[in-house]
KEKE-3310 file (N, C-alpha, C; in steps of 0.2 Angstrom, whole numbers, plus 5000, padded with zeros to 4 digits):
npx = (5004:5010:5019:5010:5004:5015:5016:5004:5004:5015:5008:4998:5006:5013:5003:5003:5001:5013:5026:5038:5035:5027:5037:5045:5037:5035:5048:5051:5042:5048:5060:5056:5052:5063:5073:5070:5077:5080:5070:5063:5057:5040:5027:5014:4998:4988:4975:4957:4945:4928:4926:4918:4904:4903:4900:4895:4888:4878:4871:4867:4856:4847:4832:4829:4836:4837:4844:4861:4872:4874:4889:4898:4909:4908:4896:4885:4872:4858:4845:4830:4817:4800:4794:4805:4816:4828:4837:4842:4852:4869:4880:4894:4909:4920:4936:4949:4967:4972:4964:4952:4935:4922:4906:4896:4884:4866:4852:4836:4829:4818:4802:4803:4816:4832:4848:4864:4879:4896:4914:4929:4946:4962:4976:4988:4984:4982:4972:4955:4938:4921:4907:4890:4878:4864:4848:4835:4818:4811:4806:4797:4799:4789:4775:4772:4784:4796:4812:4821:4832:4834:4838:4852:4869:4885:4898:4905:4918:4917:4920:4914:4898:4884:4869:4852:4836:4820:4808:4790:4788:4798:4810:4827:4834:4847:4850:4856:4872:4888:4904:4912:4919:4930:4936:4941:4953:4962:4967:4963:4951:4945:4934:4917:4910:4920:4921:4917:4904:4891:4881:4869:4861:4853:4841:4828:4817:4821:4835:4847:4857:4874:4885:4902:4915:4931:4948:4960:4973:4990:4991:4980:4983:4995:4989:4983:4970:4965:4955:4939:4923:4908:4895:4880:4870:4857:4861:4877:4893:4909:4921:4933:4937:4940:4952:4958:4949:4941:4929:4921:4918:4907:4891:4877:4859:4844:4833:4818:4807:4791:4782:4779:4790:4786:4791:4804:4806:4811:4823:4836:4852:4866:4883:4897:4914:4929:4940:4942:4948:4957:4959:4972:4975:4977:4974:4959:4955:4944:4933:4918:4912:4899:4884:4877:4862:4851:4841:4839:4831:4833:4835:4835:4841:4830:4834:4848:4854:4863:4872:4873:4887:4900:4905:4895:4882:4874:4874:4871:4865:4854:4846:4830:4822:4826:4829:4835:4843:4846:4849:4855:4855:4864:4863:4860:4848:4835:4831:4818:4815:4809:4808:4805:4804:4812:4811:4824:4836:4826:4817:4802:4792:4789:4776:4774:4787:4790:4782:4788:4799:4810:4816:4828:4832:4840:4845:4855:4866:4878:4892:4900:4899:4908:4915:4917:4927:4937:4937:4934:4929:4937:4928:4916:4899:4885:4868:4855:4838:4823:4818:4808:4802:4790:4777:4768:4751:4744)
npy = (4994:5006:5008:5009:5021:5030:5029:5034:5048:5052:5050:5060:5072:5071:5072:5074:5068:5062:5053:5053:5057:5046:5035:5040:5039:5025:5021:5027:5019:5006:5008:5010:4997:4989:4993:4993:4995:5008:5014:5019:5011:5005:5017:5021:5014:5022:5020:5021:5013:5007:4990:4979:4972:4967:4951:4945:4955:4957:4945:4947:4956:4949:4946:4958:4965:4964:4952:4955:4969:4983:4989:5002:5015:5026:5024:5014:5003:4997:4986:4986:4978:4984:4995:4994:5002:5010:5020:5017:5007:5001:4998:4987:4990:4983:4988:4995:4991:4997:5008:5020:5024:5036:5040:5053:5060:5059:5058:5059:5050:5054:5048:5035:5031:5030:5039:5037:5046:5044:5046:5040:5037:5036:5025:5032:5045:5055:5055:5055:5049:5052:5043:5038:5030:5021:5016:5008:5005:4989:4987:4987:4989:5001:4998:5007:5014:5024:5024:5038:5044:5057:5059:5063:5065:5072:5061:5058:5063:5073:5071:5062:5057:5050:5040:5039:5034:5041:5037:5035:5040:5050:5044:5041:5030:5020:5012:5012:5009:5011:5010:5020:5023:5014:5019:5030:5027:5027:5040:5048:5059:5075:5082:5078:5076:5070:5057:5039:5036:5048:5062:5069:5083:5083:5074:5063:5068:5080:5076:5063:5048:5047:5036:5032:5024:5024:5029:5022:5027:5027:5020:5011:5003:4997:4989:4980:4984:4992:5000:5008:5004:5014:5012:5008:5001:4992:4988:4986:4993:4986:4995:4991:4979:4982:4983:4971:4960:4963:4959:4953:4964:4971:4970:4963:4967:4969:4966:4969:4966:4966:4959:4947:4951:4958:4965:4976:4994:5009:5022:5025:5031:5029:5028:5020:5019:5023:5014:4997:4988:4975:4966:4968:4980:4979:4983:4977:4976:4971:4971:4979:4990:4987:4991:4987:4983:4977:4966:4956:4944:4935:4920:4921:4918:4923:4928:4928:4934:4932:4941:4943:4943:4951:4940:4930:4936:4935:4922:4913:4899:4902:4912:4917:4924:4934:4949:4956:4968:4965:4969:4982:5000:5013:5029:5047:5052:5049:5032:5022:5008:4991:4977:4960:4949:4933:4916:4906:4893:4883:4886:4892:4906:4909:4911:4910:4911:4925:4931:4929:4937:4931:4934:4943:4958:4965:4979:4983:4994:4997:5005:4998:4982:4971:4977:4973:4964:4972:4975:4984:5000:5015:5030:5026:5029:5029:5034:5034:5033:5036:5023:5009:4995:4984:4977:4962:4963:4957)
npz = (5000:5003:4993:4982:4986:4985:4971:4966:4971:4962:4951:4951:4951:4939:4928:4914:4898:4891:4883:4889:4902:4906:4905:4915:4927:4927:4929:4942:4949:4948:4954:4967:4969:4967:4976:4990:5002:5002:5007:5022:5037:5034:5035:5047:5045:5032:5029:5031:5032:5033:5033:5036:5045:5062:5065:5076:5082:5073:5074:5087:5086:5079:5070:5067:5058:5041:5030:5023:5027:5016:5010:5005:4997:5006:5013:5023:5022:5031:5030:5039:5049:5048:5061:5069:5080:5074:5079:5091:5088:5090:5081:5078:5070:5058:5054:5043:5046:5062:5061:5068:5075:5076:5082:5076:5075:5073:5061:5053:5040:5029:5032:5036:5039:5047:5050:5054:5058:5056:5059:5052:5057:5052:5055:5056:5059:5050:5040:5037:5036:5032:5036:5031:5039:5035:5040:5034:5032:5027:5010:4994:4976:4970:4959:4949:4947:4940:4934:4933:4935:4941:4954:4961:4968:4973:4978:4995:4993:4984:4971:4961:4953:4962:4963:4969:4975:4979:4991:4993:5006:5007:5010:5007:4996:4994:4981:4969:4960:4954:4944:4948:4959:4959:4947:4952:4959:4949:4948:4937:4930:4933:4936:4940:4928:4921:4924:4921:4923:4924:4928:4917:4909:4898:4896:4892:4898:4909:4919:4914:4914:4909:4901:4899:4890:4896:4896:4908:4911:4916:4928:4928:4917:4921:4931:4924:4919:4908:4902:4907:4908:4907:4919:4926:4939:4948:4964:4973:4974:4978:4983:4990:4985:4972:4965:4967:4965:4953:4946:4956:4963:4959:4964:4961:4962:4971:4985:4982:4976:4969:4962:4948:4935:4919:4907:4902:4900:4892:4887:4876:4870:4859:4854:4847:4851:4841:4841:4845:4858:4866:4883:4885:4879:4866:4849:4841:4826:4818:4826:4833:4846:4857:4867:4883:4890:4901:4912:4927:4936:4950:4962:4980:4996:5008:5021:5021:5009:4994:4982:4964:4954:4943:4937:4936:4933:4921:4920:4931:4939:4947:4941:4936:4927:4913:4904:4890:4879:4863:4850:4847:4842:4834:4837:4837:4842:4854:4857:4859:4870:4873:4882:4883:4898:4899:4903:4910:4913:4915:4924:4934:4939:4956:4966:4979:4984:4980:4989:5001:5000:4993:4981:4971:4961:4947:4937:4923:4915:4902:4894:4887:4882:4884:4895:4908:4907:4903:4889:4875:4867:4869:4872:4868:4871:4880:4883:4895:4900:4909:4914:4916:4925:4921:4929:4933:4935:4948)
capx = (5000:5015:5022:5004:5003:5020:5014:4998:5007:5018:5003:4995:5011:5015:4997:5004:5001:5018:5030:5043:5032:5025:5043:5047:5032:5037:5055:5050:5039:5053:5065:5053:5051:5069:5077:5066:5081:5080:5064:5063:5051:5034:5023:5008:4992:4984:4968:4952:4939:4924:4926:4913:4901:4905:4895:4892:4883:4873:4868:4863:4850:4842:4829:4828:4840:4836:4850:4867:4873:4878:4895:4901:4915:4906:4890:4883:4865:4855:4837:4827:4810:4795:4793:4811:4819:4835:4841:4845:4857:4876:4884:4902:4912:4927:4940:4956:4972:4974:4959:4947:4929:4918:4900:4896:4877:4860:4847:4831:4829:4811:4797:4804:4823:4837:4855:4869:4885:4902:4920:4934:4952:4968:4981:4993:4980:4982:4967:4948:4932:4914:4902:4883:4875:4857:4844:4829:4813:4811:4801:4797:4798:4782:4774:4772:4790:4800:4819:4822:4839:4834:4841:4860:4873:4892:4900:4908:4924:4916:4923:4910:4891:4881:4862:4848:4829:4817:4801:4784:4789:4803:4816:4832:4835:4854:4850:4860:4879:4892:4911:4915:4924:4935:4940:4944:4959:4967:4969:4960:4945:4946:4927:4912:4908:4925:4920:4914:4896:4890:4874:4868:4855:4849:4838:4821:4814:4825:4842:4848:4864:4878:4890:4907:4921:4936:4955:4962:4979:4996:4989:4975:4987:4999:4985:4979:4963:4967:4949:4934:4916:4903:4890:4875:4866:4854:4866:4882:4900:4913:4928:4938:4940:4940:4958:4961:4944:4936:4923:4917:4917:4901:4887:4870:4853:4840:4827:4813:4802:4784:4778:4783:4791:4784:4795:4807:4806:4815:4826:4844:4856:4872:4888:4903:4921:4932:4945:4941:4954:4956:4961:4979:4975:4979:4968:4956:4952:4938:4927:4916:4910:4892:4882:4873:4856:4848:4838:4839:4827:4836:4833:4840:4839:4827:4838:4855:4854:4870:4871:4876:4893:4902:4907:4889:4876:4870:4875:4870:4859:4849:4842:4824:4820:4831:4827:4842:4843:4850:4850:4855:4856:4868:4859:4860:4842:4833:4828:4814:4816:4804:4811:4801:4808:4811:4813:4830:4837:4820:4813:4796:4791:4786:4772:4775:4794:4790:4778:4793:4805:4815:4819:4831:4831:4844:4845:4861:4867:4885:4894:4904:4896:4914:4918:4919:4933:4941:4937:4929:4932:4937:4924:4909:4895:4878:4864:4849:4833:4815:4818:4802:4800:4782:4776:4762:4746:4740)
capy = (5000:5012:5009:5012:5028:5034:5029:5039:5054:5054:5051:5067:5077:5071:5070:5076:5062:5061:5046:5054:5056:5039:5032:5042:5035:5018:5021:5028:5013:5001:5010:5009:4990:4985:4996:4994:4998:5015:5017:5017:5007:5008:5021:5018:5013:5028:5019:5021:5011:5001:4984:4974:4973:4962:4945:4944:4961:4956:4940:4950:4960:4945:4947:4966:4967:4959:4952:4958:4976:4985:4993:5005:5019:5031:5023:5007:5002:4991:4985:4984:4977:4990:4996:4994:5009:5009:5025:5014:5003:5003:4993:4986:4989:4980:4993:4993:4990:5002:5014:5021:5026:5039:5042:5060:5062:5055:5061:5055:5050:5054:5046:5028:5029:5034:5039:5038:5048:5042:5048:5035:5040:5032:5024:5038:5051:5060:5054:5053:5048:5052:5038:5039:5023:5021:5011:5009:5000:4985:4990:4984:4994:5003:4995:5012:5017:5026:5026:5044:5047:5064:5060:5061:5070:5071:5057:5062:5067:5078:5069:5059:5057:5044:5040:5036:5035:5043:5033:5039:5043:5054:5041:5040:5023:5020:5006:5012:5009:5011:5008:5027:5023:5011:5023:5036:5025:5028:5047:5051:5063:5081:5084:5073:5074:5066:5050:5035:5037:5055:5065:5073:5087:5082:5068:5063:5073:5082:5073:5056:5046:5046:5031:5033:5020:5029:5026:5022:5030:5023:5016:5006:4999:4993:4985:4976:4986:4998:5004:5007:5006:5018:5007:5009:4995:4991:4984:4989:4992:4986:4998:4988:4973:4984:4982:4964:4956:4968:4956:4952:4971:4973:4965:4965:4964:4972:4963:4974:4963:4966:4954:4945:4957:4956:4968:4982:4998:5015:5026:5026:5034:5026:5029:5017:5022:5021:5009:4992:4985:4969:4967:4970:4986:4978:4984:4972:4980:4968:4971:4986:4990:4987:4993:4982:4985:4971:4965:4949:4942:4928:4918:4923:4916:4929:4931:4928:4935:4932:4945:4940:4948:4951:4933:4926:4940:4933:4914:4910:4895:4905:4916:4914:4928:4939:4953:4959:4971:4961:4972:4990:5004:5019:5035:5053:5053:5044:5026:5018:5000:4987:4970:4955:4945:4927:4911:4902:4887:4878:4888:4896:4911:4906:4917:4910:4914:4932:4934:4928:4941:4927:4936:4950:4960:4971:4982:4985:4997:4998:5008:4993:4975:4968:4981:4969:4960:4977:4975:4989:5006:5021:5035:5023:5033:5027:5038:5030:5038:5034:5016:5006:4988:4983:4971:4958:4966:4951)
capz = (5000:5004:4986:4978:4988:4981:4964:4965:4971:4956:4945:4951:4949:4932:4924:4907:4895:4887:4884:4894:4909:4907:4907:4922:4932:4927:4932:4949:4953:4947:4959:4973:4970:4967:4981:4997:5007:5001:5011:5029:5039:5032:5039:5050:5039:5031:5027:5037:5029:5036:5028:5037:5051:5066:5064:5083:5083:5069:5077:5093:5084:5077:5064:5066:5052:5036:5025:5024:5026:5010:5012:4999:4999:5011:5016:5025:5022:5034:5029:5045:5049:5050:5068:5073:5082:5073:5082:5096:5086:5091:5077:5079:5063:5057:5051:5041:5052:5066:5061:5074:5072:5081:5080:5077:5075:5070:5058:5050:5032:5027:5038:5038:5039:5051:5047:5059:5055:5059:5056:5054:5057:5050:5061:5057:5061:5045:5036:5040:5031:5035:5034:5033:5040:5034:5042:5030:5032:5021:5005:4988:4971:4968:4953:4944:4948:4934:4936:4929:4936:4943:4961:4961:4971:4973:4984:5000:4992:4979:4964:4956:4955:4965:4962:4974:4974:4985:4991:4995:5013:5007:5012:5002:4995:4990:4978:4963:4961:4948:4945:4948:4965:4956:4943:4956:4961:4944:4947:4932:4931:4937:4938:4940:4921:4918:4926:4916:4924:4925:4927:4911:4909:4892:4896:4888:4903:4914:4918:4912:4916:4904:4902:4894:4891:4897:4898:4915:4912:4917:4934:4925:4912:4926:4935:4919:4918:4903:4901:4912:4905:4911:4920:4932:4941:4955:4968:4976:4971:4984:4981:4993:4981:4965:4962:4968:4962:4950:4944:4962:4966:4957:4967:4958:4965:4977:4987:4982:4970:4971:4958:4942:4930:4912:4903:4904:4894:4893:4881:4876:4864:4859:4849:4849:4850:4835:4841:4850:4861:4871:4889:4885:4876:4859:4844:4837:4820:4816:4831:4835:4852:4858:4873:4886:4893:4903:4919:4929:4942:4953:4968:4985:5003:5011:5027:5019:5002:4991:4976:4958:4952:4936:4934:4935:4932:4916:4919:4937:4939:4952:4937:4934:4921:4910:4899:4887:4873:4859:4844:4848:4836:4836:4836:4841:4845:4859:4855:4864:4870:4877:4881:4888:4902:4897:4907:4908:4918:4916:4931:4934:4944:4961:4969:4987:4985:4980:4995:5006:4999:4990:4974:4970:4954:4945:4930:4922:4908:4902:4888:4883:4884:4887:4900:4914:4906:4901:4882:4872:4863:4873:4869:4867:4875:4881:4888:4897:4904:4910:4914:4920:4925:4921:4933:4933:4940:4951)
cpx = (5004:5017:5016:5003:5008:5018:5009:5000:5010:5013:5000:5000:5012:5009:4998:5005:5007:5022:5035:5041:5030:5031:5046:5043:5034:5044:5055:5047:5044:5058:5063:5053:5058:5074:5073:5071:5082:5075:5064:5057:5044:5030:5017:5002:4989:4977:4963:4945:4935:4924:4921:4909:4902:4899:4891:4887:4877:4868:4864:4857:4845:4839:4827:4831:4839:4841:4856:4868:4876:4883:4898:4907:4914:4899:4889:4876:4863:4848:4834:4819:4806:4794:4799:4814:4826:4840:4845:4851:4864:4880:4891:4905:4919:4931:4946:4961:4973:4969:4955:4941:4926:4911:4899:4889:4872:4855:4842:4830:4822:4807:4799:4812:4827:4844:4859:4875:4891:4908:4925:4941:4958:4972:4986:4990:4980:4976:4960:4943:4926:4910:4895:4880:4867:4854:4837:4824:4813:4805:4802:4797:4791:4781:4773:4779:4794:4807:4821:4829:4840:4837:4848:4863:4880:4893:4903:4915:4923:4918:4919:4902:4889:4873:4858:4841:4826:4810:4796:4784:4795:4810:4821:4834:4842:4854:4854:4868:4882:4900:4915:4921:4930:4940:4943:4951:4964:4970:4967:4953:4946:4939:4923:4910:4914:4925:4916:4906:4895:4883:4874:4861:4850:4845:4831:4817:4818:4832:4841:4855:4868:4884:4895:4913:4927:4943:4957:4969:4984:4994:4985:4979:4992:4996:4982:4972:4964:4961:4944:4927:4912:4898:4886:4871:4862:4858:4871:4889:4905:4920:4934:4941:4941:4946:4960:4956:4939:4929:4918:4916:4910:4896:4880:4864:4850:4834:4821:4808:4795:4779:4782:4784:4790:4789:4798:4807:4810:4817:4833:4846:4863:4876:4894:4909:4924:4936:4944:4947:4952:4959:4968:4980:4977:4973:4966:4952:4945:4932:4925:4912:4902:4890:4879:4868:4852:4845:4838:4835:4830:4834:4838:4837:4836:4831:4845:4856:4862:4869:4874:4882:4895:4904:4900:4882:4872:4870:4873:4864:4853:4844:4836:4822:4826:4828:4833:4841:4848:4853:4850:4857:4860:4864:4860:4854:4840:4829:4824:4815:4811:4806:4807:4806:4807:4814:4820:4831:4831:4817:4807:4796:4787:4783:4773:4782:4794:4787:4783:4799:4811:4818:4823:4831:4837:4843:4852:4862:4875:4887:4898:4902:4902:4918:4921:4925:4938:4942:4932:4933:4931:4933:4917:4905:4887:4874:4858:4845:4827:4815:4812:4802:4793:4781:4769:4757:4741:4741)
cpy = (5006:5013:5012:5019:5033:5035:5034:5046:5057:5055:5058:5072:5077:5068:5072:5070:5062:5055:5047:5054:5049:5034:5034:5039:5028:5017:5022:5022:5007:5002:5008:5001:4987:4988:4998:4997:5005:5019:5015:5013:5010:5012:5018:5018:5020:5027:5019:5019:5006:4996:4979:4976:4967:4957:4944:4949:4959:4950:4942:4954:4956:4947:4954:4968:4962:4959:4955:4966:4978:4990:4996:5010:5023:5030:5015:5008:4996:4991:4982:4983:4983:4989:4996:5001:5008:5014:5022:5009:5006:4998:4993:4985:4986:4985:4991:4994:4997:5008:5014:5024:5030:5041:5050:5062:5057:5060:5057:5056:5049:5051:5039:5026:5033:5033:5041:5040:5047:5045:5043:5039:5035:5031:5029:5044:5056:5060:5053:5053:5049:5047:5039:5032:5023:5015:5012:5003:4996:4987:4986:4990:4995:5001:5001:5016:5018:5028:5032:5047:5054:5065:5058:5067:5068:5066:5061:5065:5072:5077:5067:5059:5050:5045:5037:5037:5037:5040:5038:5043:5048:5051:5040:5033:5022:5013:5006:5012:5009:5010:5015:5026:5019:5015:5029:5034:5026:5035:5051:5055:5069:5083:5078:5071:5070:5059:5046:5035:5044:5057:5069:5077:5086:5075:5068:5068:5074:5079:5066:5054:5044:5041:5031:5028:5024:5025:5027:5025:5024:5018:5010:5001:4994:4988:4980:4978:4993:5002:5003:5009:5009:5013:5010:5003:4995:4986:4988:4988:4992:4988:4994:4982:4975:4982:4974:4959:4960:4965:4955:4959:4973:4968:4967:4962:4968:4968:4967:4972:4963:4961:4951:4950:4954:4959:4974:4987:5005:5018:5025:5029:5031:5027:5025:5021:5019:5015:5004:4989:4979:4971:4969:4976:4985:4979:4978:4975:4977:4968:4978:4985:4990:4988:4987:4985:4978:4971:4958:4949:4935:4927:4920:4919:4923:4932:4931:4929:4936:4936:4941:4945:4948:4945:4929:4930:4938:4925:4910:4905:4897:4910:4913:4917:4933:4943:4957:4962:4968:4964:4980:4993:5010:5025:5041:5055:5048:5038:5023:5011:4997:4980:4966:4951:4937:4922:4908:4897:4883:4880:4892:4901:4908:4911:4916:4912:4922:4935:4933:4932:4936:4928:4942:4951:4965:4973:4985:4989:4999:5001:5003:4986:4971:4971:4978:4965:4965:4977:4980:4995:5012:5026:5032:5026:5030:5032:5034:5034:5034:5027:5013:4999:4988:4976:4968:4961:4960:4951)
cpz = (5000:4997:4981:4980:4985:4974:4962:4966:4965:4951:4945:4949:4942:4927:4917:4903:4889:4888:4889:4901:4911:4909:4914:4928:4933:4931:4939:4952:4953:4953:4966:4975:4971:4973:4987:5002:5007:5005:5018:5031:5037:5037:5042:5044:5039:5028:5033:5034:5033:5031:5030:5044:5055:5066:5071:5084:5079:5072:5083:5092:5081:5070:5063:5060:5047:5031:5027:5023:5019:5011:5006:5002:5005:5014:5018:5025:5025:5032:5036:5044:5051:5058:5072:5074:5081:5076:5088:5095:5087:5087:5078:5072:5063:5052:5048:5047:5055:5066:5067:5071:5078:5078:5081:5078:5072:5067:5055:5043:5030:5034:5040:5038:5044:5048:5053:5055:5059:5055:5057:5053:5056:5056:5062:5059:5056:5040:5040:5034:5035:5032:5036:5033:5040:5037:5039:5031:5026:5017:4999:4983:4969:4960:4947:4944:4941:4936:4931:4930:4938:4950:4961:4965:4970:4979:4989:4999:4987:4972:4959:4958:4958:4964:4967:4972:4980:4985:4993:5002:5013:5009:5006:5002:4991:4987:4971:4964:4954:4949:4946:4954:4963:4952:4947:4958:4956:4944:4942:4934:4936:4940:4938:4933:4918:4919:4921:4917:4927:4924:4920:4911:4903:4891:4892:4892:4909:4913:4916:4915:4909:4905:4897:4895:4891:4898:4905:4916:4914:4923:4932:4921:4916:4930:4931:4918:4914:4902:4907:4908:4909:4913:4926:4933:4947:4959:4972:4973:4977:4982:4984:4989:4974:4961:4962:4964:4958:4948:4950:4965:4964:4959:4965:4962:4971:4978:4988:4977:4973:4968:4953:4937:4923:4907:4905:4899:4896:4886:4882:4870:4864:4853:4851:4848:4844:4835:4847:4852:4866:4878:4890:4881:4869:4854:4841:4832:4818:4820:4832:4842:4852:4866:4877:4890:4895:4910:4920:4935:4944:4960:4973:4992:5006:5017:5026:5012:4999:4984:4970:4958:4945:4933:4932:4934:4927:4915:4925:4936:4944:4948:4935:4927:4919:4904:4896:4880:4868:4853:4845:4842:4838:4833:4840:4844:4850:4855:4860:4864:4874:4876:4886:4892:4899:4902:4905:4914:4920:4923:4929:4939:4949:4966:4977:4988:4985:4986:5001:5005:4997:4983:4975:4962:4953:4938:4929:4915:4908:4895:4884:4886:4887:4892:4906:4913:4902:4893:4880:4869:4868:4869:4867:4873:4875:4886:4889:4902:4904:4909:4918:4919:4926:4924:4932:4938:4943:4958)
residu = (MET:TYR:LEU:VAL:SER:ILE:PHE:LEU:VAL:LEU:LEU:HIS:ILE:LEU:ARG:ILE:ASN:THR:VAL:MET:ASN:LYS:ASN:LEU:LEU:LEU:TYR:ALA:LEU:LEU:VAL:ALA:LEU:LEU:PHE:PRO:SER:CYS:ILE:ARG:ASP:GLU:ALA:LEU:ASN:SER:GLU:CYS:ASP:ILE:ILE:ASP:VAL:ASP:SER:GLU:TRP:LEU:ASP:SER:VAL:GLY:SER:ALA:ILE:ILE:GLY:LYS:PRO:ILE:ILE:SER:ASN:TYR:THR:VAL:VAL:PHE:VAL:VAL:LYS:GLU:GLY:VAL:ASP:ALA:SER:LEU:PHE:THR:PRO:ARG:PHE:ILE:LEU:THR:LYS:GLY:ALA:LYS:ILE:MET:LYS:ASP:SER:ILE:SER:TYR:ASN:GLY:GLU:SER:GLY:VAL:VAL:GLN:HIS:TYR:THR:THR:TYR:SER:GLU:ASP:GLY:LYS:TRP:SER:LYS:ARG:TYR:ASP:VAL:TYR:TYR:ASN:ALA:SER:THR:ILE:ILE:SER:LYS:ASP:LYS:VAL:PHE:ASP:PHE:GLU:HIS:TYR:ALA:LEU:ASP:ASN:THR:GLY:ARG:TYR:ASN:VAL:TRP:PHE:GLU:VAL:ASP:GLU:TYR:GLY:THR:GLN:ARG:ASN:ILE:TRP:ALA:SER:GLY:ASN:ALA:GLY:TYR:ALA:PHE:THR:GLY:GLN:GLY:ASP:THR:ALA:ALA:ASP:PHE:PRO:THR:ALA:ALA:ASN:GLU:ASN:GLY:VAL:SER:GLY:SER:CYS:VAL:LYS:LEU:THR:THR:SER:ASP:THR:GLY:ILE:PHE:GLY:GLN:LEU:ALA:GLY:MET:PRO:ILE:ALA:ALA:GLY:ASN:ILE:PHE:LEU:GLY:GLU:PHE:ASN:SER:GLY:SER:ALA:MET:LYS:GLU:PRO:LEU:ARG:ALA:THR:ARG:PHE:GLY:VAL:GLN:MET:VAL:PRO:ALA:LYS:PRO:LEU:TYR:ILE:LYS:GLY:TYR:TYR:LYS:TYR:LYS:SER:GLY:GLU:VAL:PHE:THR:ASP:LYS:SER:LYS:LYS:VAL:VAL:PRO:GLU:LYS:ARG:ASP:THR:CYS:ALA:ILE:TYR:SER:VAL:LEU:PHE:GLU:VAL:ASP:PRO:GLU:ASN:PRO:VAL:PRO:LEU:ASN:GLY:GLU:ASN:VAL:THR:SER:SER:GLU:ARG:ILE:VAL:LEU:ILE:ALA:GLU:LEU:LYS:ASN:HIS:VAL:GLU:SER:ASP:GLU:TRP:VAL:GLU:PHE:GLU:ILE:PRO:TYR:GLU:TYR:ILE:ASN:ASN:LYS:GLN:PHE:ASP:TYR:ASP:ARG:VAL:ALA:ASN:ASN:GLY:TYR:ALA:ILE:THR:PHE:VAL:ALA:SER:SER:SER:LYS:GLY:GLY:ASP:PHE:PHE:GLU:GLY:ALA:VAL:GLY:SER:THR:LEU:TYR:VAL:ASP:GLU:VAL:THR:ILE:VAL:TRP:GLU:ASP:LYS)
# end
């Protein structure tokens, strides 16, 4: 971690994209790797992340909390049963080595949610992070819900956009995620608009989400991740494993299924980038980039849900229904789509299971269909807006 910190500092200092500076960065990293004796004892840990919730504490609250907490870069989200007074909870968090945590305050999130505010401090005392810990009552997606991407803000660092929904009680629901937190590690992106997933004001109505396949610079190339596709999905992004296990960092699905989904509809615009490259950043002249728009309904254990990830989001044996855009068009104008859900894995929709919260659903959009495997064309751009899941009225 110490060497990575050195490299990131150099990356910020020498962000001019010239061959000379690239070589200088590589040389500096090589020196740090080959001559550790030139560096004194490693400094105290400068990380201050919440990485998990203590299992014994979770067991102590029993069924008051449903499923597993969702932990992202600056938030933790618990789903609680209705009627539970979450303001009394005092969770025990597992932190990075040597870090400390202090509870700052508590606030209320609409009529059905509580937010506890914490600050974590690194072992060396030089760094801190603010965490918002949400306790939201269990709910389902309203059958007339339109995902219009109007609700967004800057993350706690002020670098990139994050999206959320607001329910009928005024409660903020943090159900959207993207890979922006992973892209932040590369040192690229001076403003929120420079990140692969960004808000855009030119939607079908109001704002929309803009997804762009982006170059990850020197750091991304050294890490074997030369591009980052813009993406947005229902689920969570675990930034802590983004560099080590990028496919597992994307955790798809929310347990908010009200009925059997029939089809998904919305609008998109798409233009592919000019040069398609593989995961080694080698040009593949015969290939042209394509976007991805799809939704998946899958089975979960109601009390211990396991999300899908980048390795199995369209192939898991737990998938019951899938709706996928198979023939996209490139257009500067909005294109309306309507995609029916189709059964796979020889499964059928189970009405008893949905009544017991045994399904999860995700919606995924990406500017490069092969972006999970770092294949695509830099510059590919997908706009998405006014997405609706149409449910069976039964």
